[in-house]
Steps between C-alpha positions, in 0.01 A plus 500: 500500500227535763484278804157356423617370164822360650310318771274343241797334330620148580768479768792435264404801286476719809851387595634598156328839517627587849858383431533590134806726559687218678399252234613726215828571671568155642372261234445690175524190287234320703282810479541507124419133452195503729361827363555400140348156556185644658453773242568290193289211625189701568543728200538196278189342647305825458618529142398141435158574647465812286611308192241232569225761539606683182524172313151402614370845392656446158333159470165637613520803266599277208205271575265801511637614165429148369143517634445839331629352175255209526212745552603715202539187282157375604340836413675504162373147418143590597512816290643309207230235532231769506634737231750300296722809489867419443625762748365288787678197359823704489447611860448135599816384322712778656357434844553122466863558402544720809333232714770250415768766560347561845496124561870478414579789738292332770682168450835677539383654827389164649766276346641416845159410644373164367152544648445842338662382180245218484217751555631711212504188282136439597411859403689459174306181424168683547619781272617243242163326515325834447737580214425161343126564521546840339710352220212261436265796499711700255536189282122463512459861390744443212360155416128516424451129566575554868295818545227332702753425774636854527239631742539196723876544487467863615286387794751227588778757483308726739479214749870420452593868542300509824704202623821682402398812692414293805838327487682834472286656774577210734868539420481876574319434829774258600765760421314765702492271802870435453563876478331553837708225658824628354422860590466389862833321477648808336374727778646265762832498319499879472449525876791264558710698256444824683572330828827370361592850383453636852709216634780570253501867608606386848788291361721784389578735220677242285214251519250778419691614191518146367133445576405817309718385210312174472169680544591726210576197281168344593317827428660508156359155430166616632508805269568269206204281592278808541607624154403166351165509680438854371570376148227237544264766634581726205416217261164454676428875482574507128263208445238670717516838327543386139237224497243513219222452759412693811656369822425611853552402862199528728489466879271261684287807585457551120724811485717534190865492611688515173393523135680512165453757224292267281238471776490880524435520125219243520297692762616856416631589847850606595710273720457734797122504456475122472688447826223691678233260370392153605447192286124560473493879454481507119350154446158503330227448766361195317840324523589602853350218707659219303841670508489559876373147563795347312749737665371398842546132414852581379615677817346218707719267291200299386622545141857566374385750234202608294425651158189693397386726220353819638449869426695800627362853484764713326581843639314655205189293586531243223484125559821298474474121484794323665611147578618498862722225642597520870731276701638532851854621571680582825661817631857534614530700820709769333250572221406865562152482346389184685290567815686381807207291622458321165753235399336413166366685200324428172673496161255623237548468123260721302450456126293746296251293295267786403570462127428126513178558694389763246560257216304231684213745560488605134512138389218406738287793384552399138381148581208616711363763258542316170179419314675236291636181655864528609686178572844372585565128446815301570695274265250219569213737404365513855347829612730701730284812509163598351325839500160534675334562161514124438203458734283728285600320181532133601337491841809365678664693782880557472546274802315215330732519200820515705737224377231374259623409153406747227448217253247334732260785415557483123222348287605154372451615139753782554751319721738385228524841332545677835781269609672559169454878526651531848773237472853622567606398150248741347547792741797731547592720791356855494297427181122515527306198376121490465233234477127450558345216693192393692540483880275309736299710745407397852151404378670271238403727212773634269601852399728615222808684625754682281849482654811715458795345684877528549741240638796565735775267385706462818198403713268356237213706643236641267331840557170540318192716451169345399193677359151353484403478129208259540245744356725570199544127435127443534427779250746351253336161524154653447624680192 
């Protein structure tokens, strides 16, 4: 041992170092007791510090998994509300089931901490409230009488989900602060541990052997903890790679850090190619400013997350519509792909909605180009959507008719027969029913319209096409 290091030690350690041969020979038992006490004490404290850091990492990672689940569930609910496709409902149910599993794992991790346990209960309450709202929504979808409340319920659920994400994000931020504190304690304990090891070296061969024995036992425990941590990481990787949506990590400088295979399939690039691009490189120019504006607010922590529908330019030049949801995560120091100067990164969930957008475009074109009147009315016969052709026929704009009752336009002489024709008792799902009636125009005149309609049983909505037959009716009357 060099002189400089020896002189830097406390006086009693310098004494042990300089007289270690006499101490080993003269008082071996004292040497053993002192050396063992120092080694075991500091190694135990270092192990406790490491355990606390690992435990906090586990809590933080579990909370991040919970946050990802909430985001996926929210996307599934929105897609179900927009498309009514059962696969999104199945995704939501699976994700919700996993949310409660994650909550149970999180409760186990914080069972000895009343304050954290209470925070988990608060998060669970927000998830339960969101679940209750969604049950009401699904009941509304299944029960036609409550349909009018379904859209409001979806909006309320969005607000409740936002509250849930904020609660989880605050919890994660608290854990990250705790990680920093415990890492500092861990580093201090590691320094003390190494110092104790040097001290034990000067206490004799017997004390050193025993110290190494206990160190080996501690390292075995550490290896066990590392294996358990790797199992958690492997579970996260499987979720990341096998997700039905694209998932990616992006740095604060907008560089892609890690992407899954589904994301590669959405944009047509290989994983290696994607990692050379930035967040904005294959975004459609018309969508770029909004995306960058929201990302800037996210990294400035003005918002916890954001979701937008935007267009990607596929490698083959085609347009891919996606729903992008981004939240803020944090880097561990040992993550190889995280820039050293950046301690946080974005978690992006990318869902391909091109097929849905194409269907919406075709539907809108059909409505816009139709010469006949196209309408959708709800169970209460209020207009939900009207084609622009209504203005040429009746003089009303589609906006003027929004939420107006269909029967309010029917001529009084035809009202009774119309109500009987379109009543639920006289109409069956998927069967076309027809009738003719006079409808009031904006100038208070009336025109004859021939209707072909079909009712959707589970919602009570009626889809109909109306053709102006006023000239035909007039000719008949003249004859």
